[in-house]
C-alpha positions as a printed Julia matrix, in Angstrom:
165×3 Matrix{Float64}:
 64.08  -46.65  -45.56
 64.8   -43.45  -45.97
 67.57  -41.28  -44.59
 68.16  -40.78  -40.46
 68.84  -37.76  -39.47
 69.98  -37.92  -35.75
 68.66  -34.93  -33.69
 69.39  -33.84  -30.41
 67.62  -34.93  -27.61
 66.4   -32.82  -24.57
 68.51  -34.69  -21.84
 67.22  -32.63  -18.98
 63.68  -33.58  -19.54
 64.63  -37.51  -20.11
 66.41  -37.47  -16.78
 63.29  -35.8   -15.2
 60.74  -38.36  -16.39
 63.56  -41.34  -15.58
 63.45  -40.23  -11.81
 59.99  -38.51  -11.37
 57.98  -39.9   -13.94
 56.08  -43.57  -14.04
 58.5   -46.46  -14.59
 58.73  -46.77  -18.62
 59.0   -50.54  -18.7
 55.65  -50.96  -16.65
 53.83  -48.99  -19.23
 55.07  -50.36  -22.39
 53.88  -53.97  -20.66
 50.25  -51.89  -19.71
 50.26  -50.3   -23.13
 50.03  -46.54  -21.42
 53.0   -44.81  -23.34
 52.42  -41.49  -24.95
 53.93  -43.08  -28.16
 52.95  -46.61  -28.49
 55.81  -49.34  -28.24
 56.8   -51.21  -30.8
 56.88  -54.64  -29.5
 59.04  -56.87  -31.42
 58.61  -60.05  -28.38
 55.96  -60.85  -25.71
 55.45  -63.83  -23.6
 54.31  -63.94  -20.18
 58.0   -63.44  -18.59
 60.07  -61.19  -20.95
 59.24  -58.22  -22.96
 61.28  -56.86  -25.91
 61.04  -53.4   -27.59
 61.96  -50.74  -29.63
 64.43  -48.33  -28.11
 61.77  -45.01  -28.06
 65.26  -42.66  -27.79
 67.61  -44.86  -30.23
 70.98  -44.21  -30.81
 71.34  -46.98  -33.55
 68.88  -48.37  -36.16
 67.51  -51.64  -34.55
 68.14  -50.85  -30.77
 65.91  -52.73  -28.57
 65.02  -53.37  -24.95
 64.25  -56.72  -23.16
 62.79  -56.64  -19.71
 61.01  -58.88  -17.71
 57.41  -58.46  -17.2
 57.28  -58.05  -13.85
 58.69  -55.12  -12.33
 62.4   -55.75  -10.46
 65.19  -54.11  -10.0
 68.19  -56.1    -8.86
 69.48  -57.37  -12.59
 70.96  -60.51  -10.86
 69.29  -60.62   -7.3
 66.31  -60.5    -8.22
 65.84  -63.57  -10.23
 66.57  -67.14   -9.67
 68.93  -69.24  -11.98
 65.94  -70.19  -14.08
 64.54  -67.21  -14.35
 67.67  -65.5   -15.29
 68.61  -67.85  -17.83
 65.2   -67.66  -19.03
 65.33  -63.64  -19.72
 68.93  -64.33  -20.91
 67.8   -67.02  -23.67
 65.21  -63.95  -24.87
 68.0   -61.66  -25.04
 69.85  -63.59  -27.16
 66.62  -64.74  -29.6
 65.89  -60.95  -29.83
 69.6   -60.22  -30.15
 70.24  -62.92  -33.43
 66.63  -61.44  -34.98
 68.04  -57.69  -34.42
 71.17  -59.05  -36.41
 69.41  -60.16  -39.29
 67.13  -57.31  -39.44
 70.1   -54.41  -40.07
 73.88  -54.76  -40.99
 75.66  -55.24  -37.66
 79.2   -55.7   -37.09
 78.89  -56.14  -33.16
 75.54  -56.13  -30.94
 76.21  -54.8   -27.97
 74.29  -56.17  -24.86
 74.15  -54.03  -21.41
 71.83  -53.61  -18.69
 71.61  -49.95  -17.78
 69.46  -48.26  -15.16
 69.71  -47.68  -11.67
 67.62  -47.18   -8.23
 67.4   -43.28   -8.93
 65.97  -43.82  -11.94
 64.78  -46.32  -15.34
 64.85  -48.97  -12.22
 62.94  -51.83  -13.83
 65.64  -54.06  -15.0
 66.57  -54.05  -18.69
 68.78  -55.27  -20.86
 69.71  -52.53  -24.17
 70.81  -54.56  -27.26
 72.03  -51.97  -29.65
 73.72  -52.9   -32.76
 76.68  -51.4   -34.09
 76.61  -50.93  -38.13
 79.43  -51.8   -39.71
 81.86  -48.92  -40.89
 81.39  -47.18  -37.63
 84.9   -45.51  -37.24
 86.52  -46.84  -33.52
 86.48  -43.79  -31.68
 82.99  -43.76  -32.57
 81.96  -47.37  -31.11
 81.77  -49.04  -28.12
 79.72  -46.81  -25.2
 80.49  -43.51  -27.2
 77.95  -45.34  -29.83
 74.84  -45.53  -27.17
 75.36  -41.82  -26.02
 72.42  -39.61  -26.84
 74.24  -36.56  -24.81
 76.39  -36.45  -28.02
 74.93  -38.24  -30.57
 71.5   -36.97  -30.48
 68.84  -40.4   -31.57
 67.2   -41.76  -34.45
 64.01  -39.87  -35.1
 61.66  -42.79  -36.87
 58.63  -42.19  -38.21
 55.88  -44.41  -37.15
 55.54  -46.23  -40.65
 59.88  -46.56  -40.24
 59.1   -47.53  -36.32
 56.49  -50.47  -37.63
 58.72  -51.39  -40.55
 61.74  -52.08  -37.97
 59.63  -53.64  -35.38
 58.42  -56.21  -38.14
 61.6   -56.78  -39.65
 63.24  -58.14  -36.31
 60.03  -60.14  -35.59
 59.66  -61.68  -38.76
 63.61  -62.99  -37.85
 62.78  -64.66  -34.46
 62.79  -68.26  -34.22
């Protein structure tokens, strides 16, 4: 894979799309995003795909297929556990596809924007200084995001998929 350089994102445009545009997860599920989604996992209940604006190589999102907005209250115990099994499977596949010191897993979004429940799976590579780890490693406003070619995205998605059980 070619050397990847972070580029600054247009945070204001991203916020506007998140708050005023159609649901980005529903667009990925329907296949109607501007850029083709790089899906790493899909069944009739959940989908996993590469983050469109990654700050770390191999950064994926996992979401239920159905549009749900409450991270725990919109799911039965069985549904929530089923999603967490997908999060774990995709997380393990990411960790096998790219060098990973720690895999960060968290749910972000709000009813004000990016409301469709989704989990972020972000692999911190080895050797990142402590002061640049944790939430700082995820901050596109500080770090920019990795701009990957379609070929690089295709290859990354294939590497992750190849590690799924």
